[in-house]
KEKE-3310 file (N, C-alpha, C; in steps of 0.2 Angstrom, whole numbers, plus 5000, padded with zeros to 4 digits):
npx = (5670:5687:5694:5704:5722:5736:5753:5766:5779:5794:5793:5789:5776:5768:5771:5766:5752:5749:5751:5742:5729:5725:5714:5711:5713:5729:5731:5720:5724:5735:5729:5721:5732:5739:5729:5727:5719:5724:5728:5740:5742:5731:5734:5735:5744:5755:5766:5774:5784:5785:5790:5786:5783:5783:5767:5761:5746:5736:5724:5711:5703:5690:5685:5672:5673:5680:5669:5670:5671:5667:5658:5640:5632:5624:5606:5596:5606:5612:5622:5622:5630:5647:5664:5682:5684:5673:5658:5641:5628:5613:5605:5596:5583:5586:5600:5615:5626:5639:5648:5641:5646:5644:5647:5638:5626:5623:5632:5633:5646:5655:5650:5653:5666:5670:5666:5674:5686:5686:5692:5704:5714:5719:5711:5699:5685:5679:5670:5659:5647:5633:5618:5604:5600:5587:5584:5582:5589:5600:5617:5634:5650:5668:5682:5695:5706:5710:5699:5688:5691:5689:5676:5669:5673:5666:5653:5643:5639:5632:5617:5605:5591:5577:5563:5548:5536:5523:5514:5497:5490:5499:5496:5502:5509:5522:5538:5551:5560:5567:5579:5588:5599:5602:5614:5619:5615:5615:5604:5593:5590:5588:5578:5582:5584:5595:5613:5630:5633:5625:5618:5613:5599:5593:5580:5571:5555:5542:5526:5520:5510:5494:5485:5471:5476:5490:5505:5515:5530:5543:5560:5573:5590:5598:5607:5617:5613:5613:5599:5590:5579:5570:5568:5563:5551:5544:5543:5534:5523:5520:5526:5537:5531:5532:5542:5545:5554:5553:5540:5530:5515:5511:5515:5514:5522:5531:5544:5555:5548:5556:5567:5581:5582:5587:5603:5614:5629:5647:5659:5673:5685:5684:5676:5664:5646:5636:5621:5609:5594:5582:5566:5553:5554:5545:5538:5535:5530:5517:5510:5506)
npy = (5399:5401:5417:5428:5429:5440:5440:5446:5445:5437:5419:5401:5391:5381:5384:5397:5394:5387:5397:5407:5402:5398:5391:5380:5363:5355:5344:5345:5357:5353:5344:5352:5358:5348:5343:5354:5365:5376:5392:5403:5419:5417:5405:5387:5379:5366:5362:5361:5368:5380:5395:5411:5428:5445:5453:5443:5435:5424:5411:5399:5387:5377:5370:5367:5352:5352:5350:5349:5341:5329:5314:5312:5306:5289:5286:5288:5291:5305:5320:5329:5337:5342:5343:5346:5336:5328:5319:5321:5311:5308:5293:5282:5271:5253:5254:5247:5251:5247:5233:5217:5201:5192:5200:5205:5217:5234:5248:5262:5266:5262:5270:5282:5282:5281:5294:5303:5300:5305:5318:5315:5301:5295:5297:5292:5286:5284:5274:5279:5277:5266:5263:5252:5242:5245:5256:5273:5290:5301:5299:5298:5300:5299:5308:5306:5295:5299:5309:5300:5293:5302:5306:5294:5291:5300:5298:5293:5304:5313:5319:5309:5307:5298:5294:5284:5274:5265:5249:5249:5259:5268:5271:5278:5294:5297:5291:5280:5267:5252:5238:5223:5217:5203:5201:5191:5184:5188:5192:5194:5203:5200:5203:5200:5192:5201:5198:5194:5194:5202:5218:5233:5243:5258:5269:5284:5289:5298:5302:5308:5308:5301:5289:5279:5267:5267:5274:5288:5291:5299:5295:5295:5291:5284:5274:5265:5253:5238:5237:5242:5251:5244:5232:5237:5243:5233:5225:5232:5229:5235:5234:5241:5247:5237:5229:5214:5204:5208:5206:5213:5214:5221:5231:5245:5254:5247:5246:5248:5257:5267:5280:5290:5305:5316:5323:5329:5335:5338:5346:5337:5344:5358:5360:5365:5366:5355:5354:5344:5341:5330:5328:5316:5304:5304:5292:5287:5298:5299:5290:5295)
npz = (5673:5675:5676:5665:5667:5669:5666:5676:5679:5674:5672:5674:5666:5673:5687:5688:5685:5697:5707:5703:5702:5715:5722:5715:5712:5711:5703:5694:5688:5681:5673:5665:5658:5652:5642:5634:5637:5643:5638:5631:5628:5619:5613:5613:5625:5631:5638:5653:5657:5650:5645:5652:5649:5655:5653:5645:5642:5651:5650:5654:5646:5640:5625:5613:5604:5587:5573:5559:5544:5549:5548:5549:5564:5565:5562:5577:5586:5594:5597:5611:5618:5617:5621:5624:5634:5636:5630:5628:5625:5616:5616:5607:5609:5607:5604:5609:5623:5623:5616:5618:5626:5615:5604:5595:5588:5586:5592:5603:5607:5597:5586:5591:5592:5579:5576:5583:5578:5566:5566:5570:5569:5580:5590:5603:5613:5630:5641:5653:5660:5658:5648:5646:5632:5627:5633:5632:5630:5639:5640:5645:5639:5640:5634:5637:5646:5660:5662:5662:5673:5683:5682:5684:5697:5704:5701:5709:5716:5708:5700:5693:5683:5678:5667:5667:5660:5667:5669:5674:5687:5698:5715:5726:5728:5729:5734:5742:5735:5740:5739:5739:5727:5717:5705:5698:5687:5669:5661:5669:5683:5700:5715:5731:5748:5759:5758:5759:5745:5739:5733:5739:5732:5729:5725:5722:5719:5710:5706:5690:5681:5678:5669:5663:5662:5664:5671:5672:5679:5688:5692:5703:5705:5719:5720:5708:5702:5691:5681:5691:5692:5684:5691:5704:5700:5695:5706:5713:5707:5696:5682:5670:5654:5640:5646:5646:5652:5665:5669:5662:5652:5641:5627:5621:5614:5607:5612:5626:5640:5646:5650:5650:5657:5663:5668:5679:5683:5688:5679:5673:5670:5670:5682:5682:5684:5675:5666:5660:5650:5644:5635:5635:5622:5606:5604:5617:5623:5617:5624:5636)
capx = (5676:5692:5696:5711:5728:5742:5760:5770:5787:5796:5792:5787:5769:5765:5771:5761:5745:5748:5751:5737:5723:5726:5708:5710:5717:5735:5729:5715:5728:5739:5725:5720:5738:5740:5724:5727:5715:5728:5730:5745:5740:5726:5737:5735:5751:5754:5772:5773:5790:5784:5793:5782:5786:5778:5762:5758:5739:5735:5717:5710:5696:5688:5681:5669:5678:5678:5664:5671:5673:5665:5651:5634:5630:5618:5600:5595:5611:5613:5626:5619:5635:5654:5670:5688:5684:5667:5652:5634:5624:5606:5605:5590:5581:5589:5607:5619:5631:5645:5647:5641:5651:5643:5649:5633:5622:5626:5634:5635:5653:5658:5648:5656:5673:5671:5665:5680:5692:5685:5696:5711:5713:5721:5706:5695:5681:5679:5663:5658:5641:5629:5611:5602:5599:5581:5582:5584:5591:5606:5623:5640:5657:5674:5687:5702:5705:5709:5693:5684:5691:5686:5668:5667:5675:5661:5647:5638:5637:5629:5610:5602:5584:5573:5556:5546:5529:5522:5508:5493:5490:5502:5492:5506:5511:5529:5541:5558:5560:5574:5579:5595:5599:5607:5616:5623:5612:5615:5598:5587:5592:5582:5578:5583:5586:5602:5618:5637:5634:5620:5620:5607:5597:5588:5577:5566:5550:5537:5521:5519:5503:5491:5480:5467:5480:5497:5507:5521:5534:5550:5564:5580:5594:5603:5612:5617:5614:5610:5591:5587:5573:5565:5566:5559:5544:5541:5542:5529:5517:5519:5532:5538:5528:5537:5547:5543:5558:5551:5533:5525:5511:5509:5521:5511:5527:5536:5550:5554:5546:5561:5571:5586:5579:5591:5609:5617:5636:5652:5663:5679:5691:5682:5673:5657:5640:5633:5614:5606:5587:5579:5560:5551:5554:5538:5535:5533:5525:5510:5506:5503)
capy = (5397:5405:5423:5429:5432:5444:5439:5452:5444:5431:5413:5396:5391:5378:5388:5402:5392:5386:5403:5412:5398:5394:5388:5374:5357:5355:5339:5348:5362:5349:5341:5357:5360:5342:5342:5359:5370:5382:5397:5408:5424:5414:5399:5382:5377:5360:5361:5364:5373:5385:5402:5416:5435:5450:5455:5437:5434:5417:5409:5392:5387:5370:5372:5362:5349:5353:5346:5350:5335:5323:5312:5312:5299:5285:5288:5285:5294:5312:5323:5334:5342:5339:5347:5342:5331:5323:5319:5319:5308:5306:5287:5280:5264:5249:5254:5245:5256:5244:5227:5211:5196:5189:5204:5207:5223:5240:5251:5269:5266:5261:5275:5288:5281:5284:5301:5307:5299:5310:5323:5312:5294:5292:5298:5287:5288:5280:5273:5282:5273:5262:5262:5246:5243:5247:5262:5279:5296:5304:5295:5302:5296:5303:5308:5304:5290:5303:5312:5295:5291:5308:5306:5288:5291:5305:5297:5292:5311:5317:5318:5305:5306:5294:5294:5278:5273:5258:5246:5250:5265:5268:5275:5282:5300:5297:5286:5277:5260:5249:5231:5220:5214:5198:5203:5185:5182:5193:5194:5196:5204:5198:5206:5194:5194:5203:5194:5196:5194:5206:5225:5237:5247:5264:5273:5288:5290:5303:5301:5314:5308:5294:5288:5274:5261:5268:5279:5292:5291:5301:5291:5298:5285:5285:5270:5264:5245:5236:5236:5243:5254:5239:5228:5241:5244:5226:5222:5236:5227:5240:5234:5246:5245:5234:5226:5207:5200:5209:5205:5217:5211:5226:5234:5249:5258:5243:5247:5248:5263:5270:5286:5294:5312:5322:5322:5335:5333:5343:5344:5335:5348:5365:5360:5369:5362:5353:5352:5342:5338:5328:5326:5309:5304:5305:5286:5287:5304:5298:5286:5299)
capz = (5670:5678:5672:5662:5671:5666:5669:5678:5680:5670:5676:5670:5666:5679:5694:5687:5686:5704:5710:5701:5703:5721:5724:5710:5714:5707:5698:5689:5684:5677:5667:5660:5654:5648:5637:5629:5639:5645:5633:5632:5622:5615:5609:5617:5627:5635:5641:5660:5658:5645:5648:5652:5650:5657:5648:5643:5645:5652:5651:5654:5642:5637:5619:5610:5599:5580:5570:5552:5540:5553:5546:5554:5568:5563:5565:5583:5590:5592:5602:5615:5620:5616:5621:5624:5639:5636:5625:5631:5619:5616:5614:5605:5610:5602:5603:5615:5625:5621:5613:5623:5625:5609:5599:5591:5590:5585:5599:5603:5608:5590:5582:5594:5591:5572:5576:5586:5574:5560:5566:5572:5569:5586:5596:5605:5619:5636:5644:5660:5663:5653:5647:5643:5625:5625:5637:5628:5633:5640:5642:5645:5637:5641:5628:5639:5652:5666:5663:5663:5680:5687:5681:5687:5704:5707:5698:5714:5719:5703:5699:5687:5683:5673:5666:5665:5660:5670:5668:5679:5691:5705:5719:5730:5724:5729:5739:5741:5734:5742:5739:5738:5721:5714:5698:5695:5680:5665:5658:5673:5690:5705:5722:5736:5755:5759:5760:5757:5738:5736:5733:5740:5727:5731:5720:5724:5714:5710:5700:5687:5678:5678:5664:5665:5662:5664:5676:5671:5685:5688:5696:5704:5707:5724:5719:5701:5701:5685:5681:5698:5691:5681:5697:5709:5698:5694:5713:5715:5704:5690:5678:5664:5648:5636:5649:5646:5656:5672:5670:5658:5647:5636:5623:5616:5610:5604:5615:5634:5642:5651:5647:5654:5655:5666:5671:5682:5686:5688:5673:5676:5668:5672:5688:5681:5684:5669:5667:5653:5651:5637:5636:5633:5615:5604:5605:5624:5625:5615:5629:5642)
cpx = (5681:5693:5703:5716:5733:5748:5763:5777:5788:5796:5790:5779:5766:5765:5766:5754:5744:5747:5744:5730:5724:5720:5707:5715:5723:5734:5725:5719:5732:5735:5723:5726:5739:5736:5723:5722:5718:5730:5735:5744:5736:5729:5738:5743:5750:5761:5772:5779:5790:5786:5788:5786:5781:5774:5759:5751:5738:5727:5717:5703:5696:5683:5678:5674:5675:5674:5666:5673:5672:5658:5646:5634:5624:5612:5599:5600:5611:5617:5622:5624:5642:5659:5676:5688:5679:5662:5646:5630:5617:5605:5598:5589:5584:5596:5610:5624:5638:5644:5646:5646:5650:5646:5644:5629:5626:5627:5636:5642:5657:5656:5652:5664:5675:5670:5671:5686:5691:5689:5703:5710:5715:5716:5702:5690:5681:5672:5663:5653:5638:5621:5609:5600:5593:5579:5585:5586:5598:5611:5629:5646:5662:5678:5694:5701:5705:5702:5687:5684:5688:5679:5666:5668:5669:5654:5641:5635:5633:5621:5608:5595:5581:5566:5554:5538:5527:5515:5504:5494:5493:5499:5496:5509:5519:5532:5548:5557:5567:5573:5586:5594:5604:5608:5620:5621:5612:5609:5593:5590:5586:5583:5578:5584:5593:5607:5625:5637:5629:5622:5613:5606:5592:5586:5571:5561:5545:5532:5520:5512:5501:5486:5476:5471:5487:5499:5514:5524:5541:5554:5571:5584:5598:5609:5612:5618:5610:5603:5588:5580:5568:5563:5562:5552:5541:5539:5536:5522:5515:5525:5531:5534:5533:5542:5545:5547:5556:5543:5528:5521:5509:5515:5518:5516:5532:5543:5549:5552:5550:5566:5575:5585:5583:5598:5612:5624:5641:5657:5670:5685:5689:5679:5666:5652:5637:5626:5611:5599:5584:5571:5559:5551:5546:5534:5532:5528:5518:5506:5503:5500)
cpy = (5403:5411:5423:5432:5435:5442:5445:5451:5437:5425:5407:5395:5387:5381:5394:5400:5390:5392:5407:5408:5394:5390:5381:5369:5357:5350:5341:5353:5358:5346:5346:5358:5354:5341:5348:5364:5376:5386:5402:5413:5421:5408:5393:5380:5371:5359:5365:5369:5378:5392:5407:5423:5440:5452:5449:5436:5426:5416:5402:5391:5380:5372:5366:5359:5351:5348:5345:5343:5328:5321:5312:5305:5296:5287:5284:5287:5301:5315:5329:5340:5338:5345:5343:5336:5326:5324:5317:5317:5307:5299:5284:5273:5259:5249:5252:5251:5253:5237:5222:5206:5192:5193:5207:5213:5229:5244:5258:5270:5266:5267:5282:5288:5283:5291:5305:5306:5302:5316:5321:5305:5291:5293:5292:5290:5282:5279:5275:5278:5270:5263:5255:5247:5246:5253:5268:5285:5297:5299:5299:5297:5301:5303:5307:5299:5294:5306:5306:5293:5296:5307:5299:5288:5296:5304:5296:5299:5315:5315:5315:5304:5302:5295:5287:5278:5266:5256:5248:5257:5265:5273:5280:5288:5300:5292:5284:5270:5257:5241:5229:5216:5208:5199:5197:5184:5188:5196:5196:5197:5203:5202:5200:5197:5196:5198:5197:5197:5199:5213:5229:5242:5252:5268:5277:5290:5296:5302:5308:5314:5301:5294:5282:5267:5261:5274:5282:5293:5294:5297:5294:5292:5288:5280:5268:5257:5244:5234:5238:5246:5248:5234:5231:5241:5238:5224:5226:5233:5231:5240:5239:5243:5242:5230:5218:5203:5202:5210:5209:5213:5215:5229:5239:5253:5254:5244:5248:5256:5267:5274:5289:5301:5317:5319:5329:5333:5339:5341:5342:5339:5355:5366:5364:5364:5361:5351:5350:5339:5336:5326:5319:5309:5303:5298:5285:5292:5303:5294:5289:5306)
cpz = (5673:5673:5669:5668:5667:5669:5670:5679:5677:5675:5671:5671:5672:5685:5693:5688:5694:5708:5709:5701:5709:5724:5720:5713:5709:5702:5693:5685:5679:5671:5662:5655:5649:5642:5633:5631:5642:5639:5635:5626:5617:5611:5615:5619:5632:5639:5648:5661:5653:5648:5647:5653:5652:5652:5645:5646:5645:5654:5651:5651:5639:5631:5617:5605:5592:5577:5562:5550:5544:5550:5551:5558:5565:5566:5572:5588:5588:5598:5605:5616:5619:5617:5621:5629:5638:5630:5629:5625:5621:5613:5613:5608:5605:5601:5610:5616:5622:5619:5619:5621:5618:5603:5594:5593:5588:5592:5598:5604:5601:5586:5585:5592:5583:5572:5578:5581:5567:5560:5567:5573:5576:5592:5597:5611:5624:5639:5651:5663:5657:5653:5644:5636:5623:5629:5632:5632:5634:5643:5641:5643:5638:5635:5630:5645:5659:5667:5665:5671:5685:5687:5685:5695:5708:5705:5703:5717:5714:5702:5693:5688:5677:5673:5664:5665:5662:5668:5674:5682:5697:5709:5723:5725:5724:5734:5738:5740:5736:5741:5739:5732:5720:5707:5695:5688:5675:5662:5662:5680:5694:5712:5726:5743:5755:5761:5758:5749:5735:5737:5734:5734:5730:5726:5723:5718:5715:5704:5697:5683:5678:5672:5667:5666:5663:5669:5673:5677:5684:5693:5697:5708:5713:5723:5711:5699:5694:5685:5687:5697:5689:5687:5702:5706:5697:5701:5716:5712:5698:5686:5672:5658:5643:5639:5651:5651:5664:5673:5666:5653:5641:5633:5618:5612:5606:5606:5623:5635:5647:5647:5652:5653:5658:5669:5673:5686:5685:5683:5676:5674:5671:5679:5688:5682:5677:5670:5660:5655:5644:5639:5634:5625:5613:5605:5612:5626:5623:5620:5635:5640)
residu = (MET:PRO:GLU:GLN:ARG:THR:VAL:THR:ALA:ALA:THR:GLU:LEU:LEU:PRO:PHE:LEU:PHE:GLU:ASN:TRP:PRO:ASP:MET:LYS:ARG:THR:ARG:LEU:LYS:GLN:TRP:LEU:LYS:TYR:GLY:SER:VAL:ARG:VAL:ASN:ASP:HIS:ALA:VAL:THR:ARG:HIS:ASP:HIS:LYS:LEU:LYS:PRO:GLY:ASP:LYS:ILE:THR:ILE:LYS:VAL:GLU:ARG:ALA:PRO:ARG:ALA:ASN:VAL:LYS:PRO:LEU:PRO:ALA:GLY:LEU:SER:ILE:VAL:TYR:GLU:ASP:GLU:ALA:LEU:ILE:VAL:LEU:ASN:LYS:GLY:ALA:GLY:TRP:LEU:THR:VAL:ALA:THR:ASP:SER:GLY:SER:GLY:ARG:THR:ALA:TYR:ALA:ALA:LEU:THR:ASP:HIS:VAL:ARG:GLY:THR:ASP:VAL:ARG:ASN:ARG:VAL:TRP:ILE:VAL:HIS:ARG:LEU:ASP:ARG:ASP:THR:SER:GLY:LEU:ILE:VAL:PHE:ALA:LYS:THR:GLU:PRO:PHE:LYS:ARG:ILE:LEU:GLN:GLN:ASN:TRP:HIS:LEU:PHE:ASP:LYS:THR:TYR:LEU:ALA:ILE:THR:GLU:GLY:VAL:ILE:LYS:ARG:ASP:SER:GLY:THR:LEU:ARG:CYS:HIS:LEU:ASN:GLU:GLU:PHE:SER:LEU:ARG:VAL:ARG:SER:VAL:PRO:PRO:ASP:GLU:ASP:THR:ARG:GLU:ALA:ILE:THR:HIS:PHE:LYS:VAL:LEU:LYS:ARG:THR:HIS:HIS:THR:THR:LEU:VAL:GLU:LEU:LYS:LEU:GLU:THR:GLY:ARG:ARG:HIS:GLN:ILE:ARG:VAL:HIS:LEU:SER:ASP:MET:GLY:HIS:PRO:ILE:VAL:GLY:ASP:LYS:PRO:TYR:GLY:ALA:THR:THR:ASP:PRO:ALA:ARG:ARG:LEU:GLY:LEU:HIS:SER:SER:GLU:LEU:HIS:PHE:ILE:HIS:PRO:ALA:THR:GLU:GLU:LYS:MET:ASP:PHE:VAL:LEU:PRO:LEU:PRO:ASP:ALA:LEU:ALA:LYS:LEU:VAL)
# end
C-alpha cells in the first residue's frame, strides 16, 4: 500500500495525489478518491478540490467493510475476504451465482446483496465471473461497477486453479487440453471442429493423486469458457464424478466433484496482489 505523504504547501487534493503518487495511473487515483480510500488526517475525503494546508497527512487505504449489524450469510456461503472494492466468497455446491432465466434457485448474488445492504440499503454487488451451480469454491464479486469493469477487463490475466476428482485413473501426469467449444446449448457445451462460431478452450492439468477408481487433478485455466473443464475431462474419457451430463456414471459425493481452489489477481483499487486458496471441501476430500 502507498505510504503516507505530508503536505508542504497549500494546494488541492487531486493535484497533490497526482504529484505525490506519480507511478500510479490517474484513473486509479481518481477511483481511490471517489470511493473513500483517500484519507486526510485519517478522515476519508472524496472531493477532488478539497483544500490542503501544510502539515496535513495524506494516506490511501482500502479498509475491510464493516460487519456490525449484518446478519450471517445462509449456510453454504461464507466470506473469505471483503473490503470497499470487492468480496471473495466461498460458494458451496448447490448455489447458483445469479438467477437463471426461469428465476428459480437460491443465488449467491441475492445473498450478498442482502449482506451489503445490511450497512446501507443503497449498496449492491456486481458479478465479475460465475461458477456452475454444483461447483464449489472461490468466486469474486465487485462492490462498485467501475471495480467490476477493471476486474473483468483483466480477468484473463489472473490465475485461476480448480481441483477435480475424475472417474478412472488418468495415466498422464500432466498436459494441456485444447478444443473448440459450441456454447449454443445452455445445458451442455460441446467440443466441435473449429469454425467462426466456436471458441477455443485451453486448460493445463496436473495429476495430484490417484486411487484405484479416481484421479485428483489440478487444473489451471488459460481461457474461461463455460463448462470447459467439464468438457475437457469428459473428452479425455475421465468425466468428473457426479457430472452425469458429461458422461459420469458415479456420484459418490452426491455433488459435482469440481472445486475452485485458488485465485490470484490484482486488486482493482490498490493494485496489490491478492492470493486466495481453499482446500477441497470434506465431501470431496473423503474421496481421495
